[in-house]
C-alpha angles and dihedrals in degrees: 000000000000129000091273090063089061100048108126091015106130095191133059112247119237118196105204145165115212100227100034107113091215091054091044093058091049091051090048093056094044092047094050094044091063090234120131133218142174107261120212111190110214130211101216094211091052107036116187116245090237090064092051091050092049093047122010090201086068100204125128140282104051122163121198109194122214090260090057096253114141131219113189102169116085095221091051088053090051090052092044091057098040094047088058094047129355107173095165094043096241090160093055109050123193090250128036119346148260095294093055092048090049089054091054092046088051089056088053095047094044121037098007095050090046090057095039091057092051091046093049099038107024092156091054090057095037091241118156095202119040090170090072089061090044090055093046091050090048091065089065093043089052090057089052091050093051087052091048093050088066098044139017095247136022095267103026144303096331136049119266140173095288094054092052096042093049104037095075091058094047087051091052090049093048093050094057087076113356095181091056092046093050091049093060121101092246107119093153094051095041093051092046092050093044092050090050094047090051094046123119088230092060091047089052093053096043096062109133117243128186117251111276120243129187109273097027117135112259119273111215117219131235 
């Protein structure tokens, strides 16, 4: 999908997959920013050619702006939306600042995600013991829970970028074995995750859309 395909398109296009945590974080930021886009729900086993043209790496989310520029990293899409409009001050947390939040998000996207994948999909990685990766990931989650026992959110009394970038991955971890997760001594983390899962914002971004096909009428999001 080159720039010519977007001529006359008044909205940026977001290629997304409902349950993907990376796509979830992008939709969270777009929704809270008050911006709108055209949402194209992707079936990952049958990716539309337009997605492959926009981003050869062919993973969601991908945002094609109205000028044809492409963002294909979820955090870049969050920052793109919030730098245009940030009504809940996600980029300026109560404590610390954006750089500190980005450092914590990097821990999530790096070491934690590495272990989460091997805990959730041990066969895919030819691991004999996914529980080892669960227990290693739990060390980081324990540090988050200690932080969340002192304050409602990761950087103070209100939600900020780090909460919304990290929560989709903690949700994915928890859902591998909910009974095990609930049995851990993590009241701060469990309360934080439960509040996020029950939030109206999450419900807004988890609406189900049919898979997009070339020629479909635009679906406005949110």
